[in-house]
N, C-alpha and C positions, 0 to 999 in steps of 0.2 A: 284453764280455759273458761271463756266467758259462759253463761249460761243462756241461750236461746231458743227458742221452739220453731218446728220445722211442720207445716201442715201438711199431709198427703193424701191426695183424694184417690182411694183405690175403687175400682171394677171389678168384682167380686163376682164369678160365675160360678153356681152350684147347676153341674149338669146343663139341663135346657133352662136353666132360670138365671137371673141375674140380679144383683142389687149394689148401691153402692155403700161406702163406708169412708168416713172422713178419718185419718188419724192423725192426732198432733204427739209430734216425737219432743221430747225434751232432750238435750243431747247429754247435759250435765246427769239426767236420772236414768238413763239408758235402759228406756223401755223395749228397746229392740237391740239387737247386734250393732255395734258401729266399728269401725276399722278405719282409723284414721293413715292415709299413705300420704305424705307430703302433704300437698294443699287438699288433697281428695279426700272424700269420703263414702264409704261404701255401707249401705244400710241393706238389713236382713228383716224382712218380716216373717214373722213366723204364725203360722196357722195351721192350726192341731188338724182339721180335716185333709186328708189325703186327695179328696176329688174335687179340690179348689183350686181354680187357677185365676191368678190376680193380676190388674194392670196398674200400673199406674199413671194418672191423665196429666191431674195438675198437683204443682209443686208450689206452696206458697212459703217464704221465709221469711220470717220479721226482723230479720238481721240484716247487716252489712256486707255486699259481695265485694269482696276487696279486688278479687283476680281479677284483670285487666287482661282484654286480649293482647298479643306481640301483632304490633303491626310491623311486618318486616319483609311483606312483599311488593316491591316495586310496582305499580299498575299502571303508573301514567308519570310522563316527565319530558322537559323541554330542556336539555342542556347546552342550547345556544351556540351549534356547533358549526353551522353554516352561515356566512358573511352575506350582510344583504338585509333583504327586509325580513320582517316576522314573519314567521310560518305561519302561514293563511289557514294550513289544516287544522292546526292549535288552536288560535287565537282568533279572536274578533273585536276590528278597533269600535270602539262605540264612539260615535262623536254627535249623533244629533241632541242638539239642546232637548232638554226633555218637557219644558213649557215654552218650547219656541224663542226664549229671550235668553237664559243663562242656565249657569247648572246649579246644584243646590249648595246650602253653605256660604252663601255670598262668591263662592267663585269666580274667578274673573278673568279667566282663561279659554280660550277654545280649544276642546280636543278634536285631533285631526288623525289621518289615517298615512300620513308622510312620513316617508322616512328620515326628513329630518327633526322629527319626534320621536321616533322609534326605530329602533335598527340594530340588528348583531352584527358584533365586529369581536373577532380575538376570544372567541368564546365565551364573549359577554353580552347582555341583552340590555340596552341603553335606552331609557325613556326620557326623554329630555324636556323640561321646560323653557321656553325662550321669552325673552322680549322682544317683539314685532308685532306690528299693525300686521291683524288679520280679519279678512269677512269671509263670512261663511254664513247661509241659512237665512240672510238678510239682516246677520248680525255682526258688525265692529267691534273688535278687540285686542288689546294691548299686548296679548299674551297668547302662545301656544304651549299646548302638550299634547300626552296621550293617555288614553283610558283604554285598558284590553279585558276582555272576557274571556275564559278559556273554554273550547266546545268541547269540554268534559267536564260532567258531572257527578257526584260520587254521595256517598252516604256512611258513614265511620270512616275512620281511618286518619293517617297522620299526613299533615302537609309541610314539608322542609322545603325555604326558600333562604337562599346564603343571598345575602345583599349587602351594597352599600348606598348612603342616604344621601341628598345632599344637603347642604346647610343655607342656614340664613332667615331671617325672621320673613315669615311668607311664605314658606315651601311648606308643601303639606303632602309626603309620600305615604300611602299606604299600601299594604298586601291584607286582603280580606277575601271575605265569601258573602255570597247571597243566595238565597232560597232559589232555584231552578223555576219555579211556580211565580216569581216575583213579574206583576205587571210593569215593567218599565219601557217607556219611548225610547225605540233604537236597541234594547239588550237582544243580544245573541239568541238568548231562549227564549223569549217574548217574542222575537220574529220565526220563532220555529213551533210556536202555536203552545208554548206550556204556561203561558201565561195567563194566572188565573186568580192570584191574590197581591194585595198591596204591600208594603211597606208600613208596619215592621213584622205582620202575621206571617211574610214569607223566610223572618228570621236573619240575622245580618250576624257574623262572625268578625270582630275586626282582629286579626291575628298581628298585625304592628301598622302602630301608626307614630308618626314623628311629626311635631310641631316645630318650626325653625325658634321660634320664643322660648321655647325650651331645650335649648341644645340638649343631646346625647340622652334624652328622657324617652323610652320607648312604653307607650299605651297597648294594653290588649283589652278588648271589650266584646261585648254580645249586646243586639239591641231584637227585645222582641215585644210583643203587646203589653208585658207588664213592667216594663222600662227600656223605653226609648228616647232618641234625642240626648239630650244631658242626663244619660242612664246611668244609675248607679252599680252597673254589674260591669267595674272596672278594674284595672290593676296593671303597675310597671313597674320598673324601675330603671335606673340610671346605667349606661353602658360606655364603656370609655371606646372615644373615637368612632361614634356610629359613623360620621360623614367620612372619616379619614381611613378605614379599614372594614372589609366584610365579618359579619355576623352572620349566623345559621337563625331564623326565627321560624320557631314550629306552634302549629296545632295537631294536639292529638285530643283527636274527636271519637270519644267511647257513646254508648248509649245512655250514660247517666251523667257523664261530666264532659266538661271541655277541660283541658290544660294547655296554659301558652308560657312558652319557654325560649331564652334565647341562649344560645350558645350549649344547649342542654340545662340550663339551671331555669327553673320553673318560677315564676313571677307571680301567675293569677291562676286560678281555678275556678269554672264556672260550674255550679251544684246546685240547684235550687230544691227548697222542700217539698215542694210539691210540682210533678210534674203534668202539665197540662200545656193547651195550646197556648195560653198566655203567656207562660214561663220556658217551655221547654219545642220552640218549634224546629228542631233540631232532629226529628224521625223521618226528615225528608231528605232529597238531594240536593247539594249544594254546590254552585261552582267557583272558580278563582278569579278575582278582580285583581289586576296591578293598574294604578296611577299614581300620576303626579300633578298635584291640586297648586294652584296659586291664590292668596289671599289677598283682599285689598292692602295689607300691612306690610306686601312685599316691598322692601328697601328701594330705594329711588336707582342705587347703584347694581341692582341685580341685569345682568345679561342673560345667561344661563348656567343650567345645574343639571346633574341628571341623578335620575335612580337606575344606577349600575345592578344587574343581576345576574349571578352566576349560574343558577341554576332553581327550577322550580320541579319537586319531585312530590307525588302521591304513593302513600303505601298502603295495603290493607293487611288484613290476617292470611298467615300461608296455611292455615290450618283447614281451611275452605274458602270457598270463592262467595260463599256468601254470608251478609252479617246478618246476625238474628237480633230483629226489636227486641228490647227489654220494654215497650211502653206500648203493649197490645192493647187497651184503651183506645187507642186512636183509629185501630183499625176494626175493633169491635165484633170478632169473629165469633161468630157461635151458630149453633143450629138447632133445631126443633123440628117434631118432636124428638126428643133422645132417652130412654131406648125408643127406637123405631121399627114400624114392621113393612110397611110397603114403602115409604118414601120418607126423604127429611129434605127441610129445607135450609139450605146452609147462607148465611147472611154476613156483609161485611162494608166498611165504611172506606172509601181511600180518599185519603187526605190530599191528591192531585191525580193527573191522568196519568195511566201508567201502564204497560204492559204487564198482564197479569195470567197468573197461571196457579189452578186451582187442582190437585193434584189428591188421589186417592190411592192408600196402601193398606196390606193386611198386616199382622201383626209380626210376620215376617221380613216385611221391607218390600214386599215385591209390590210392583204399580200393578193397581185395578183397574183406574180409570183416570181420564183427564177430562176434567169436567169445562172446565175455561183455559184457553189460550187464546187471549188475544188482546189488543189495546181498548182500556177503558176510561171512562171520563171518572171526573172527582166526585164524590157523593155515595149514597146507599146502592149497593147489588143485593141482588137474590140468585142463588140458584137451588133448584130442586133435583136432587139424586133421588133417581126410582132406584129403591133396592128389593125388589120382590124376590129377584132370580138371585139374590145373594145367599151365600150360606149363612146360616148364624153366628153370631160372633162378635167380635171386637173390629174396626176398622179406625184407620187415622185419615185427616183430610188437612191437606197442608197450602196453605196460602202463599204465593210469593209475587211479589212485584218487582219488576227489573230482577237485578241481582241479590234481591233481598229476600228472606225467610221470613216472611211476619211473625207465623205462629203454628202450630200444630193441635190438632185438637182430634179428641176421642169420639166415636160414636159407638153405641150397641146396637146391632141389629138382633133382633128376639127371632 
């Protein structure tokens, strides 16, 4: 067993008084009692005084946590079972030119909401790139295609997309995600009022990109304020017959890493050495994008091709409907004074607008009070909790944003 240190912050109550004690635990030295059961560890702290009650508030571990949640609960999908137009309850066609003239990266197509460019047939969804003269928004272009935004956003989980790709120089299909908070003209979530943050601060996760200039090479990447555009955070590999057969492209999004794979074979993991807004804007919800871009290098003989998709599925953990953030510093949840007699001020920071709930529980888990239950804007917030009428003891307050438990903290009432 490798040696590592676990620091535990105990709240120790002696009758009507209280004090705190920080304990450093050396697993190899076995200062307390340690029982290993599978991948789990039981700690038993010994106190000689029979009148002592101790509560653990914070645990800090300087090693590496290797156990990842099992994403085995299907929470959203499109199986493309109904022929005809794309399901508008699940997808938004993004068609507005972001600068009024063209799309990004020298793309030369118009994105449309026509069934000529996106439709469902025989259990497959097709995004079709076509060579045709098409005028929209005062701009005439020689190619059309489609770009879809999912009307579902999520934080943490597994995305699986089974797809067959178009081929040829100048074709550029992509399966990717963007932060729900992105400010982008014509984007679905921006239209819903969530657009507060520019790119790349919103975060971008490229699950699969394929350039026809490098046939059968699949690339995955991340774009963050610390590395974007020609990002260094990327990886990929060659797969056989990317444009002739279907393959399953997968993202596993954990609180501390992103794992990319094709047909269950990983080819890239993004796991920064430090976690902050510059390297890890992936503590907030993202949504899925599917598109087929046309580049200026498109061959003259190109007439049309398609990105064919069998299904899009999103899984999360079945152990709980809540995903617990490993980066509570982004929310900076805290309270003062602590211990307190009459009141305490609970403060936190929201990285984006969100439905917020703030709960108070006693040590048995009983809900004592709900301090906040409303949608709040991004930024700093403070809530005053009056505790004059509460009994002396230990209480826990929990911050929840959307379907995510951000953190649980401890308060002592004198």
